[in-house]
C-alpha positions in Angstrom: 217.6 -0.1 -46.1 218.8 -3.6 -46.6 216.8 -6.5 -48.1 217.0 -8.5 -44.9 215.3 -5.6 -43.1 212.6 -5.5 -45.6 212.0 -9.2 -45.7 212.8 -10.8 -42.3 211.1 -14.0 -43.4 213.2 -14.3 -46.5 216.5 -13.0 -45.3 219.4 -14.1 -47.4 219.5 -15.0 -51.0 216.9 -17.5 -52.0 217.3 -19.8 -54.9 215.1 -20.3 -57.8 214.2 -23.8 -59.0 217.0 -23.5 -61.6 219.6 -22.6 -59.1 219.7 -18.9 -59.9 219.7 -16.2 -57.3 216.6 -14.3 -56.3 217.4 -10.6 -56.2 215.4 -7.7 -55.0 215.1 -4.8 -57.4 214.0 -1.6 -55.7 211.2 0.2 -57.4 211.8 3.9 -57.3 209.1 6.5 -57.2 209.4 9.2 -59.8 210.8 12.5 -58.4 211.4 15.9 -59.8 214.9 17.4 -60.1 215.6 20.4 -58.0 215.5 23.8 -59.4 219.3 23.8 -59.8 219.1 21.5 -62.8 219.7 17.8 -63.4 222.8 17.7 -61.1 221.0 19.2 -58.1 220.1 17.4 -54.9 217.1 15.1 -55.0 214.4 15.4 -52.4 214.3 12.7 -49.7 211.9 9.8 -50.2 210.5 6.8 -48.4 212.2 3.5 -49.2 210.6 1.8 -52.1 208.6 -1.5 -51.7 210.7 -4.3 -53.1 209.6 -6.3 -56.1 210.7 -9.9 -56.3 211.4 -11.6 -59.6 213.6 -14.5 -60.6 216.8 -14.2 -62.6 217.1 -16.3 -65.7 218.6 -19.7 -65.0 222.3 -20.2 -65.8 223.2 -22.5 -68.7 223.2 -26.2 -67.8 221.6 -25.6 -64.3 219.6 -28.5 -62.8 216.3 -27.8 -61.0 216.5 -28.2 -57.3 213.8 -30.6 -56.0 212.6 -30.0 -52.4 209.5 -31.5 -50.8 206.6 -29.2 -50.0 206.9 -30.1 -46.3 210.5 -28.7 -46.3 209.4 -25.5 -48.0 206.7 -25.0 -45.4 208.9 -25.9 -42.5 211.8 -23.5 -43.7 209.5 -20.7 -44.6 208.9 -18.0 -42.0 206.7 -15.6 -44.0 204.0 -14.2 -41.7 200.5 -15.2 -42.9 198.6 -12.0 -43.7 194.8 -12.2 -43.4 194.1 -11.5 -47.0 197.2 -12.8 -48.6 197.1 -15.2 -51.6 199.6 -17.3 -49.7 196.7 -18.8 -47.8 195.3 -20.2 -51.0 198.6 -21.3 -52.4 199.6 -23.1 -49.2 196.2 -24.8 -49.0 196.6 -26.1 -52.5 200.1 -27.4 -51.9 201.0 -30.9 -50.9 201.8 -30.1 -47.3 200.8 -32.6 -44.6 197.6 -32.1 -42.6 199.5 -31.8 -39.4 201.6 -28.8 -40.7 198.5 -27.1 -42.0 196.9 -27.5 -38.6 199.9 -26.1 -36.9 200.3 -23.1 -39.3 196.6 -22.2 -39.4 195.7 -22.9 -35.8 195.5 -19.2 -35.0 193.2 -18.5 -38.0 191.1 -21.6 -38.2 190.9 -23.0 -34.7 187.8 -25.1 -35.3 187.9 -25.8 -39.0 191.2 -27.7 -39.0 190.1 -29.9 -36.1 186.6 -30.5 -37.4 187.5 -31.4 -41.0 187.8 -35.1 -40.3 184.3 -35.3 -38.7 182.6 -32.8 -41.0 180.8 -35.5 -43.0 179.7 -37.4 -39.9 178.6 -34.4 -37.7 177.9 -31.4 -39.9 175.6 -29.8 -37.4 178.3 -29.7 -34.7 181.0 -27.7 -36.8 179.5 -24.3 -37.5 182.9 -22.8 -37.9 183.7 -25.3 -40.7 180.4 -24.3 -42.5 181.4 -20.6 -42.2 184.8 -21.4 -43.5 183.3 -23.2 -46.6 180.9 -20.4 -47.3 183.5 -17.6 -47.0 182.1 -16.1 -43.8 185.2 -16.6 -41.6 186.1 -13.9 -39.1 188.8 -11.5 -40.1 188.0 -11.3 -43.8 189.8 -14.6 -44.7 188.7 -15.9 -48.1 187.2 -19.3 -48.6 189.9 -21.9 -49.2 189.9 -23.8 -52.5 189.6 -27.5 -52.8 192.1 -29.6 -51.0 194.8 -31.4 -53.0 194.9 -35.1 -53.4 197.5 -35.7 -50.6 195.3 -33.9 -48.1 192.2 -35.7 -49.4 193.8 -39.0 -48.8 194.8 -38.0 -45.3 191.3 -36.8 -44.6 189.9 -40.1 -45.9 192.3 -42.0 -43.6 191.3 -39.8 -40.6 187.6 -40.3 -41.4 188.1 -44.1 -41.7 189.9 -44.1 -38.3 187.1 -42.1 -36.8 184.5 -44.6 -38.0 186.5 -47.5 -36.6 186.7 -45.7 -33.2 182.9 -45.1 -33.2 182.3 -48.8 -34.1 184.5 -49.9 -31.3 182.8 -47.6 -28.9 179.4 -48.9 -30.0 180.6 -52.5 -29.5 181.8 -51.6 -26.1 178.5 -50.0 -25.2 176.7 -53.0 -26.5 178.7 -55.3 -24.2 178.3 -53.1 -21.2 175.7 -53.9 -18.6 172.9 -51.5 -17.5 173.8 -49.4 -14.5 172.3 -50.3 -11.2 169.8 -47.5 -11.3 168.7 -48.3 -14.8 168.3 -52.0 -14.0 166.3 -51.2 -10.9 164.0 -49.1 -12.9 163.5 -51.8 -15.6 162.7 -54.5 -13.0 160.3 -52.3 -11.0 158.6 -51.0 -14.2 158.1 -54.7 -15.3 156.6 -55.4 -11.9 154.2 -52.6 -12.1 153.3 -53.6 -15.6 152.5 -57.1 -14.2 150.3 -55.6 -11.4 148.6 -53.3 -13.9 147.7 -56.3 -16.1 146.7 -58.7 -13.4 144.3 -56.2 -11.9 142.8 -55.4 -15.3 142.5 -59.1 -16.4 140.8 -60.2 -13.2 137.5 -59.0 -14.6 137.9 -61.1 -17.8 137.7 -64.3 -15.7 135.5 -63.0 -12.8 132.8 -61.8 -15.3 131.7 -65.3 -15.9 130.5 -66.1 -12.4 129.4 -62.5 -11.9 127.2 -62.7 -15.0 125.6 -65.8 -13.6 125.0 -64.2 -10.2 123.7 -60.9 -11.6 122.0 -62.3 -14.7 124.1 -60.3 -17.2 123.9 -60.8 -21.0 126.7 -60.2 -23.5 125.8 -56.6 -24.0 126.1 -55.8 -20.2 129.4 -57.8 -20.2 130.7 -55.5 -23.0 129.5 -52.4 -21.2 131.3 -53.4 -18.0 134.5 -54.2 -19.8 134.4 -51.0 -21.9 134.0 -48.8 -18.8 137.6 -49.5 -17.8 138.9 -48.2 -21.2 136.7 -45.1 -20.9 138.7 -44.0 -17.9 141.9 -45.4 -19.3 141.5 -43.2 -22.3 141.3 -40.0 -20.3 144.6 -40.3 -18.4 146.3 -41.7 -21.5 145.6 -38.5 -23.3 146.9 -36.3 -20.5 149.1 -38.8 -18.7 152.1 -38.1 -21.0 151.9 -34.4 -20.3 151.6 -34.9 -16.6 154.6 -37.3 -16.5 156.6 -34.7 -18.5 155.5 -31.6 -16.7 155.7 -33.1 -13.2 157.5 -36.1 -11.7 157.0 -39.2 -13.8 157.9 -41.2 -10.7 155.3 -39.4 -8.6 152.6 -39.6 -11.3 153.0 -43.3 -11.6 152.9 -43.8 -7.8 149.6 -41.8 -7.6 148.2 -43.9 -10.5 149.1 -47.2 -8.7 147.3 -45.9 -5.5 144.2 -44.9 -7.4 143.7 -48.1 -9.4 144.5 -50.3 -6.4 141.9 -48.6 -4.3 139.2 -49.0 -6.9 140.2 -52.6 -7.6 139.6 -53.4 -3.9 136.3 -51.5 -4.1 135.0 -53.5 -7.1 133.1 -56.1 -5.1 131.3 -53.5 -3.1 130.4 -51.5 -6.2 129.1 -54.7 -7.9 126.9 -55.4 -4.9 125.3 -51.9 -5.3 124.2 -51.4 -8.9 125.5 -51.5 -12.4 126.3 -47.8 -12.5 128.5 -48.0 -9.4 130.4 -50.9 -10.9 131.0 -49.1 -14.1 132.2 -46.0 -12.2 134.6 -48.1 -10.2 136.0 -49.7 -13.3 136.3 -46.3 -15.0 138.3 -44.9 -12.1 140.5 -48.0 -12.1 141.2 -47.1 -15.8 142.0 -43.6 -14.8 144.7 -44.8 -12.5 146.2 -47.3 -14.9 146.2 -44.7 -17.8 149.3 -43.0 -16.5 151.4 -46.2 -16.3 153.0 -46.5 -19.7 153.4 -42.8 -20.5 155.3 -42.5 -17.2 157.4 -45.6 -18.0 158.3 -44.1 -21.4 159.6 -40.9 -19.8 161.7 -42.8 -17.2 163.1 -45.2 -19.8 164.1 -42.3 -22.0 166.2 -40.9 -19.1 167.7 -44.1 -17.7 168.1 -46.7 -20.5 170.8 -46.4 -23.1 169.5 -46.2 -26.6 171.3 -49.3 -27.8 169.4 -51.4 -25.3 166.1 -49.6 -25.3 164.2 -51.9 -27.6 165.1 -54.9 -25.3 164.3 -52.9 -22.1 160.9 -51.8 -23.4 160.1 -55.3 -24.7 161.0 -56.7 -21.3 158.8 -54.2 -19.5 155.9 -54.9 -21.9 156.3 -58.6 -21.3 155.3 -57.9 -17.7 151.9 -57.1 -19.1 151.5 -60.6 -20.6 152.9 -62.2 -17.4 150.1 -60.4 -15.5 147.5 -61.8 -17.8 149.0 -65.2 -17.4 148.9 -64.9 -13.6 145.3 -63.7 -13.6 144.2 -66.6 -15.8 146.0 -69.1 -13.7 145.2 -67.8 -10.2 141.6 -66.5 -10.7 140.0 -69.9 -11.2 141.7 -71.2 -8.0 140.7 -68.2 -5.9 137.1 -68.2 -7.3 136.7 -71.9 -6.5 138.1 -71.6 -3.0 137.2 -68.1 -1.8 134.7 -66.7 -4.3 135.1 -64.1 -7.1 135.4 -61.2 -4.6 138.7 -62.5 -3.3 140.6 -61.9 -6.6 139.9 -58.1 -6.5 140.8 -57.9 -2.8 144.0 -59.9 -3.3 145.2 -58.4 -6.5 144.4 -54.8 -5.4 146.7 -55.1 -2.5 149.8 -55.8 -4.7 150.1 -52.2 -5.7 150.6 -51.0 -2.1 153.3 -53.7 -1.7 155.0 -52.5 -4.8 155.1 -48.9 -3.6 157.3 -50.0 -0.7 160.1 -50.6 -3.1 159.4 -48.0 -5.8 159.6 -44.9 -3.6 163.0 -45.5 -2.0 164.8 -47.4 -4.8 163.9 -45.4 -7.9 165.3 -41.9 -8.5 163.3 -39.3 -10.2 164.7 -37.8 -13.4 164.0 -34.3 -12.0 166.3 -35.0 -9.1 169.3 -36.5 -10.9 168.7 -36.1 -14.7 171.1 -39.0 -15.6 170.5 -38.7 -19.3 170.5 -42.4 -20.0 173.6 -43.1 -17.9 175.8 -42.7 -20.9 179.0 -43.0 -19.0 177.9 -45.9 -16.8 176.5 -47.9 -19.7 179.8 -47.8 -21.5 178.8 -45.1 -24.0 180.6 -41.9 -24.6 178.8 -38.8 -23.5 178.5 -36.4 -26.3 177.3 -32.8 -26.1 175.7 -32.7 -29.5 172.3 -31.5 -30.5 170.6 -34.5 -29.0 172.4 -33.8 -25.7 171.0 -30.2 -25.9 167.5 -31.6 -26.4 168.0 -34.0 -23.5 169.2 -31.1 -21.4 166.3 -29.0 -22.3 163.8 -31.7 -21.5 165.3 -32.6 -18.1 166.2 -29.0 -17.1 162.9 -27.3 -18.1 160.4 -30.1 -17.6 158.8 -28.3 -14.7 158.3 -25.2 -16.8 156.5 -27.1 -19.6 153.1 -25.6 -20.4 150.3 -26.9 -22.6 151.0 -24.2 -25.2 154.7 -25.3 -25.4 153.7 -28.7 -26.7 153.7 -28.7 -30.6 150.1 -30.1 -30.9 149.7 -28.8 -34.4 153.0 -30.5 -35.4 151.7 -33.7 -34.0 148.5 -33.4 -36.1 150.5 -32.7 -39.3 153.0 -35.5 -38.8 152.5 -38.6 -40.9 154.9 -40.6 -38.7 152.7 -39.8 -35.7 149.5 -41.0 -37.4 151.3 -44.1 -38.6 151.9 -45.0 -35.0 148.3 -44.2 -34.1 147.0 -46.5 -36.9 149.2 -49.4 -35.9 148.7 -48.9 -32.1 144.9 -48.5 -32.4 144.4 -51.6 -34.6 146.7 -53.8 -32.4 144.9 -52.5 -29.3 141.5 -53.6 -30.8 142.9 -57.1 -31.4 144.6 -57.3 -27.9 141.4 -56.4 -26.0 139.5 -58.8 -28.1 141.8 -61.6 -26.9 142.1 -60.0 -23.4 138.4 -59.6 -22.7 136.6 -62.3 -24.8 138.8 -65.4 -25.0 137.4 -67.1 -21.9 133.9 -66.3 -23.2 134.8 -67.6 -26.7 136.0 -71.0 -25.3 133.0 -71.2 -23.0 130.3 -70.4 -25.7 131.8 -72.2 -28.7 133.4 -75.3 -27.0 131.4 -75.4 -23.8 134.4 -75.4 -21.4 134.1 -74.3 -17.8 135.8 -71.3 -16.1 138.9 -73.2 -15.1 139.4 -74.8 -18.5 138.7 -71.6 -20.5 141.2 -69.7 -18.3 143.9 -72.3 -18.9 143.4 -72.3 -22.6 143.6 -68.5 -22.6 147.0 -68.6 -20.8 148.8 -70.4 -23.6 148.8 -67.4 -26.1 150.1 -65.0 -23.5 153.0 -67.4 -22.5 154.0 -67.4 -26.2 153.6 -63.6 -26.3 156.2 -63.2 -23.5 158.8 -65.1 -25.5 157.9 -63.3 -28.7 158.0 -59.9 -27.1 161.5 -60.3 -25.7 162.7 -62.0 -28.9 161.5 -59.0 -30.9 163.5 -56.6 -28.7 166.7 -58.6 -29.1 166.2 -59.0 -32.8 165.5 -55.3 -33.4 168.5 -54.1 -31.4 170.7 -56.7 -33.2 169.6 -55.5 -36.6 170.1 -51.8 -35.7 173.3 -52.0 -33.8 175.0 -54.3 -36.3 173.8 -52.1 -39.1 172.0 -54.9 -40.9 169.0 -52.7 -41.4 168.4 -49.0 -40.6 166.1 -48.1 -37.7 163.0 -47.3 -39.8 163.2 -50.5 -41.8 163.6 -52.5 -38.6 160.5 -50.9 -37.0 158.5 -51.6 -40.2 159.6 -55.2 -40.3 158.7 -55.8 -36.7 155.3 -54.2 -37.1 154.6 -56.0 -40.3 155.0 -59.3 -38.4 152.9 -57.9 -35.5 150.0 -56.9 -37.7 149.9 -59.0 -40.8 150.6 -62.2 -38.9 147.6 -61.8 -36.6 145.4 -60.7 -39.6 146.2 -64.0 -41.3 145.4 -66.1 -38.2 142.1 -64.3 -37.6 141.1 -64.7 -41.2 141.7 -68.5 -40.9 139.9 -68.5 -37.6 136.9 -66.7 -39.1 136.8 -69.1 -42.0 136.8 -72.1 -39.7 134.0 -70.6 -37.6 131.9 -69.4 -40.5 128.9 -71.1 -42.2 127.9 -72.9 -39.1 131.0 -75.1 -39.0 133.3 -75.3 -36.0 137.0 -76.2 -36.1 138.5 -78.5 -33.6 139.6 -77.0 -30.3 143.2 -77.9 -31.0 143.1 -75.9 -34.3 141.4 -72.9 -32.5 144.0 -72.9 -29.7 146.8 -73.0 -32.2 145.5 -70.1 -34.2 144.6 -68.0 -31.2 148.1 -68.6 -29.8 149.8 -67.6 -33.0 147.5 -64.5 -33.3 148.2 -63.2 -29.8 151.9 -64.1 -29.7 152.8 -62.4 -33.0 151.3 -59.2 -31.6 154.3 -59.2 -29.2 156.5 -58.1 -32.1 154.9 -54.7 -31.9 157.0 -53.9 -28.8 159.9 -53.4 -31.3 157.6 -51.8 -33.9 155.4 -48.9 -32.9 156.1 -49.7 -29.2 159.6 -48.2 -29.5 158.8 -45.7 -32.3 157.5 -43.0 -30.0 161.0 -42.3 -28.7 162.4 -42.4 -32.2 160.4 -39.5 -33.5 160.7 -37.3 -30.4 163.2 -37.5 -27.5 161.5 -34.7 -25.6 157.8 -35.5 -26.1 158.0 -39.3 -26.2 155.8 -39.7 -23.1 153.2 -37.2 -24.4 153.2 -38.9 -27.8 152.8 -42.4 -26.3 149.9 -41.1 -24.1 148.1 -39.6 -27.2 148.6 -42.7 -29.3 147.6 -45.0 -26.5 144.6 -42.8 -25.6 143.3 -42.9 -29.2 143.9 -46.7 -29.1 141.9 -46.9 -25.9 139.0 -45.1 -27.5 139.1 -47.7 -30.3 139.5 -50.6 -27.8 136.6 -49.4 -25.7 134.3 -49.0 -28.7 135.4 -52.4 -30.0 134.6 -54.2 -26.7 131.2 -52.7 -26.6 130.5 -53.4 -30.3 131.7 -57.0 -29.8 129.2 -57.4 -27.0 126.4 -56.0 -29.2 127.3 -58.3 -32.2 127.4 -61.4 -30.1 124.2 -60.5 -28.3 122.4 -60.0 -31.6 124.0 -62.5 -34.0 126.2 -64.9 -31.8 128.5 -64.8 -34.9 132.2 -65.1 -33.8 133.3 -65.3 -37.5 132.1 -61.7 -38.1 134.0 -60.5 -35.0 137.2 -62.2 -36.3 136.8 -60.9 -39.8 136.5 -57.3 -38.7 139.5 -57.6 -36.5 141.6 -59.1 -39.3 140.7 -56.2 -41.6 141.7 -53.7 -39.0 145.0 -55.3 -38.5 145.7 -55.2 -42.2 144.7 -51.5 -42.5 147.0 -50.6 -39.6 149.9 -52.5 -41.2 149.5 -50.7 -44.5 149.4 -47.3 -42.9 152.5 -48.0 -40.8 154.5 -49.4 -43.7 153.6 -46.4 -45.8 154.2 -43.5 -43.4 156.3 -44.7 -40.4 159.6 -43.0 -39.8 162.3 -43.0 -37.1 163.6 -39.5 -38.0 163.3 -36.8 -35.4 159.9 -35.1 -36.1 159.5 -32.6 -33.2 162.9 -31.0 -32.5 163.2 -28.5 -29.6 162.4 -24.9 -30.4 165.0 -22.3 -30.6 164.0 -20.9 -27.2 164.4 -24.3 -25.6 167.8 -24.8 -27.3 169.0 -21.5 -26.0 167.9 -22.3 -22.5 169.5 -25.7 -22.7 172.7 -24.1 -24.0 172.7 -21.7 -21.1 172.2 -24.5 -18.6 175.1 -26.5 -20.3 177.3 -23.5 -20.1 176.7 -23.2 -16.4 177.7 -26.8 -15.9 174.2 -28.1 -15.1 173.6 -30.3 -18.1 176.3 -32.2 -19.9 178.6 -32.4 -17.0 175.9 -33.7 -14.7 174.9 -36.4 -17.1 172.6 -34.7 -19.6 174.3 -36.1 -22.7 172.3 -38.4 -24.9 174.0 -41.2 -26.9 172.6 -41.0 -30.4 170.7 -43.7 -32.1 
């Protein structure tokens, strides 16, 4: 049998580096002679396996230099599954393209995923198996790549980073989709209505207390009744919005609080218990507002614009307070205090005429943040699997499926609770007691106290939206990482008000009273700086959990509502007993500082509550059937 037949890939005489011929020397198996002696016939045998070795170079021969690419291109030796050729070829200086072409049948995923292995290690399981030596077919683990391949991989990785940066810039320049913009505008409108209905009592309580002879303790009890109901649906509103339709839950909440807002004058004409029940039921309706908005924003708003979108929605709350403080004195002077509850309560039903037909429920469409429409590439990575699980299996969510124990163990969760609770105490202090503060300390009437109370909330609207733009700019331009950005925004939102309240308490202490201009300036700075929390803890719920963001927001806001309700009642008791506003401001300043310290120490933007393995399998099955990523269930990562 000829050498060409034995070695089809090396047919012909090969040459050694010195120019000598490469010859095949057959290796014969030992046989015994026949019985006839040494000259007898030999028994037939199988052809021996050839053994290759190099002949010594001839005298004066020059080595032949050929590039590794040529050696690879001209070689036709089949690649055995366990041959050392795999290791020798991998350590040669061949180009990356030739390695991909040659090993495509053996490493279909590893060669294509090498360039992105550093960026997305969780999405290349084949590469991990390749590195650990667990590749199918018994292939051994490849050794380290040579310098030429390392340089090409570095170039490919740099090119990939440039592409991702260009895609991020394109997504940043793109506008919101029409559905997402409609959601943001209507969510801002409902935030306005929620606030104007709630703030009406802060102004109306002055003429109501004169009519019904209420002292400060009764004022505090009436105001705190709202937050008692608000707390209940905050704790369960996130689960309801996740388990059922967030759009429908929000609509039911609007109907409920609008009905009891309209019923407030009738309840006040009865007795105090009826009024407190009406206010509590109004709080029950408003408690589902922001958990539902969190769920809808997670589905419709791209992540690169989410801080700004949420800040814009939250600014509707301040606009509602401004509207209440401006309109309530006019309505009270012309039509009586009853008119503000009747007029403001009807706004919710008018809003529903636009909400129901214009906003799509995530259970119907599952747009997954409109990645394609917002200019962002839709990726089917782990975050997309989580988004698919949350949108596909939301209706199957049960109470026992929520990781309550993981919430309780998470430091990041309690950091949000600390910041949100302390900021809530300060907000309701300004929200509920500012008109009373100006009336008691400076002797201004209802109209004047309402006007002075408007100025801080006008500044808060500007600060809230500025915080969203600043935070997105810092994150998207990679000036600061997300966790540092959230901590910076929250430090401004907590430590700034603490300093203002400490100065305000110092001015009000020891029987002295600062000028009204100084008090208005400090109160304005105190309330407006709180607006930076929209880009602090206000956006942190979706950072630590994509799937349970609405539930987490409801829990944190519910705990904050408990603290707010207790603080309103305690403020009424302190003022009724001591009439000491300095003590009220000192306690609030201390709470702000404690919340800031806890948030700066423990806050994080890392995913804390990833989907369980069962949910990931369900999402993968849905994605395989074409129900998730293709239909828009991909999530652009933050």
